N, C-alpha and C positions, 0 to 999 in steps of 0.2 A: 419163194416158199412161205405159206401161211401158216403159220407156230398155231394151230387154231384151237390154244389153250389161254384162259384169263390167270392161270397159274403159272403155268410156263411162262409164257409174255411177261409176267411179274419180275418172274428169277431169273430171265435166261434171254429177251428178245433184244438189251443190249450188245449182250456177246456173241452172239449171233449175225448182230451188225456189223460188227467188229472183225469177225473171225471168216467173212462173208463178206467181205468189201463189194465186190464184183453183181452179188445177186439180191433183189427188191428181198426184205422181209417184210413180210407184214404183220403183225401182231394183232392181238385182242384184246381190244378192255372193256371192261363194265361200261356200259350207255349211260354214266355218267350224267356229262356235257348234254347230250338231246334229253334225256328225263331234267334238268337244271334248266330248260330252255322251254320249254311245253308244260313243267308242275302249272297250277293255278290252286293252288293250297299253298303252296313251298310247304311241301312235303315231301319227301322222295326216300325208298329204300332200298338198298341194295342185297338180293340174295345171292352172296357167294358160299364159295369154300373156304375152310377152316385159312387156309392158308392164302388163299386171297384177299379174306377179309382183316388181317394183318399185316398183309403188305405195305408197304409202303407207295408202292408205286398206285395201288386204290387211293389210300391218306393225300397222294399229290392229286388224283384228280378231281377229288374231294376240295382239295382246299383252292385248287384251282375256278372249278366251277360252278362249283355249292356254296362255298363258306358263307353264303348268304340266306341259308336255307336250312329246313332241320331234317338232315340226314340220319339217317337207320340202316346200319350195317347189321347183315346180319346173316351168321355164318349157320350153312344148313347141313352139320354133320351129315354123311352118308348115303345123300341125295345124288350126286358123280356117279360113284358107285353102284347103286340102282338103277341108276340109267346101263353102267357098264354092264352090269347080269344082265339085262334085261326083267329088272324083278320091281317095275315101278305102278304097276296096276292093280294090287289089291288092295283091300278096304283100309288097314293099318298105317298103312303109306300114304294113302288118300285122307285119310284122319290130322296125321301127321302134318302134311301139307297146309290143309285148310284149318288145323292149329298154327299154325306159322301165319300166316295171314289175317288170320282174324285181328288179333291185336293192331297190325300195320293200317289196317283201314281203318277201323273205328279210331285210331289215333288222328286217321285226317288222309292219308300216304295215297296221293292221286295217281305216283308215277312207280311201278316195280322195276328197277334193273334187273334181269337175267344178269346175272354176274358171273357164271360158269358158262361153258356152252353147250353144256348135256341139260341144261336146265329148259332150255327149246324143244324139248318133248316133253318135259313135264308141263307145258303148256295147256293140255286138254285137262289136266287136274286145277289147274290152279285158273282157267276162265272164266269157270262158271262163279266162282267165288267174288272175281272181285270187278265182273261186269255191271257194266252201271257205276263202280265206285272210281276202278284205275284202269291203269293204262300198262300191260308188259309192255316191257322195253326190251329189245333183242337187236345185236349190233350186224345180224347176219347182212343183211342187205347191204349195207354201211362198209363192210370188211371186201363184196364182191367187189361192191365200186371202188376199192381203194385199189384189188390189184388189177384192174381192169384199167385202173389212173399209172398202178406202177408197171403197164406192159401186156397184159394177159388180154387174152381176143377180144372176151365178153360175147363169144358167137356159140358158146353152150357145144363148143367142139372140141373141150379141153379132154384129156386125157387124167387118170385119176393112180396116182401109187400111194397105195395104204402104208405106211410104215408104222411099230407098236414095238414100246419096248419087252412084251410078253404078248404069245400066243396072237400073233397077225390074221391068225386064220379068223379068228372071233369076229376081225372085223367086216370082213364081207359077209360071216352068216349072220350079222346082225341087222346087214341094210335092212331087208324087208320089217323086223320087228320093229324099227325105226320109223316108216314108212318114206324109205330111201330107195327103196329098188329100183327105179330108173337111173341109182347111179351105177351099178355093176355092171352094164355094157361096158363101162370108160376103165374100168379097171384093167390096166397093164401088166400091174405087180402087186403082189402081198409080200412083203418080207419084214423080218424081225430086225430091226436098228440096232444098232452098237447105244449101250448108255452112255 
């Protein structure tokens, strides 16, 4: 089971592991450790939802892996909702993203952690602003490697079961807009899950 959300991981992964001891549960956490290991300036930023930014789990990651660095945790209210509603291509939002990045870059941040799984879909908005100045750190590849280590096949032939607390049909409909159309053929179920 992959808890494909930093906020959900921060608040529920321990309970999920306890409630399902026979299931490998892979959480998603902001890439503070790889950012800390690769920074040259000693300055990193973590873009996160408000809940993740306030979480003890993120504070713990920073203490464990980047206490010796200048770490800026930046809450980005509404960004995940923009991705979920597919409203992230307007000029106003692009200006907001640029306005968030500019002071970080001016401060000398050279690693920007995408602390929400939704933010990978915003990378095309961020890349021009950070080009040559900073690297975006996403943990998707690391999560995939962990799934394989936990017993996933890694063969690319896995099936996909989509579950959401509300309007699960929107998940499958969003795949093309998010550049994930190849996944559509692997969907075996789209269901509403209980909260």
